[in-house]
One Martini backbone bead per residue (centre of mass of N, CA, C, O) as a GRO file, in nm:
protein
   62
    1UNK     BB    1   6.322  -7.255  21.603
    2UNK     BB    2   6.445  -7.382  21.350
    3UNK     BB    3   6.690  -7.496  21.489
    4UNK     BB    4   6.528  -7.668  21.720
    5UNK     BB    5   6.385  -7.829  21.513
    6UNK     BB    6   6.320  -8.171  21.426
    7UNK     BB    7   6.247  -8.070  21.147
    8UNK     BB    8   6.335  -8.010  20.824
    9UNK     BB    9   6.067  -7.837  20.810
   10UNK     BB   10   6.008  -7.491  20.913
   11UNK     BB   11   5.724  -7.281  20.939
   12UNK     BB   12   5.663  -6.954  21.008
   13UNK     BB   13   5.384  -6.784  21.166
   14UNK     BB   14   5.151  -6.493  21.186
   15UNK     BB   15   4.958  -6.263  21.371
   16UNK     BB   16   4.862  -5.933  21.338
   17UNK     BB   17   4.585  -5.846  21.320
   18UNK     BB   18   4.443  -5.854  21.638
   19UNK     BB   19   4.658  -5.866  21.823
   20UNK     BB   20   4.835  -5.853  22.153
   21UNK     BB   21   5.112  -5.780  22.024
   22UNK     BB   22   5.423  -5.775  22.103
   23UNK     BB   23   5.725  -5.998  22.104
   24UNK     BB   24   5.992  -5.922  22.256
   25UNK     BB   25   6.301  -5.932  22.306
   26UNK     BB   26   6.510  -5.884  22.555
   27UNK     BB   27   6.698  -5.670  22.408
   28UNK     BB   28   6.467  -5.460  22.366
   29UNK     BB   29   6.436  -5.371  22.663
   30UNK     BB   30   6.728  -5.251  22.687
   31UNK     BB   31   6.699  -5.050  22.431
   32UNK     BB   32   6.415  -5.001  22.375
   33UNK     BB   33   6.132  -4.868  22.244
   34UNK     BB   34   5.832  -4.946  22.110
   35UNK     BB   35   5.793  -5.248  22.163
   36UNK     BB   36   5.870  -5.245  22.470
   37UNK     BB   37   5.683  -5.002  22.561
   38UNK     BB   38   5.394  -5.152  22.442
   39UNK     BB   39   5.429  -5.399  22.601
   40UNK     BB   40   5.247  -5.627  22.827
   41UNK     BB   41   5.502  -5.785  22.842
   42UNK     BB   42   5.778  -5.950  22.935
   43UNK     BB   43   6.116  -6.011  22.887
   44UNK     BB   44   6.051  -6.345  22.836
   45UNK     BB   45   5.836  -6.397  22.615
   46UNK     BB   46   5.996  -6.508  22.369
   47UNK     BB   47   6.150  -6.742  22.518
   48UNK     BB   48   5.893  -6.882  22.614
   49UNK     BB   49   5.765  -6.937  22.328
   50UNK     BB   50   5.995  -7.095  22.214
   51UNK     BB   51   6.013  -7.321  22.424
   52UNK     BB   52   5.716  -7.416  22.393
   53UNK     BB   53   5.731  -7.482  22.090
   54UNK     BB   54   5.956  -7.677  22.088
   55UNK     BB   55   5.822  -7.884  22.272
   56UNK     BB   56   5.585  -7.939  22.074
   57UNK     BB   57   5.761  -8.029  21.831
   58UNK     BB   58   5.883  -8.277  21.977
   59UNK     BB   59   5.628  -8.423  22.035
   60UNK     BB   60   5.529  -8.445  21.740
   61UNK     BB   61   5.791  -8.610  21.644
   62UNK     BB   62   5.733  -8.899  21.797
   0.00000   0.00000   0.00000
């Protein structure tokens, strides 16, 4: 997201406790492990979130 952001400075933050779970990257599903095994989301969740947030950042930048 930072690379795709149109802003000079982009700071990422997230909520941990009380969240809906991990958002594993697609390669995590291929590798297996805790994050992918316990995630209720599909393999494209991280890519979809990044694409959506990048779109919003670009709209804000206009």
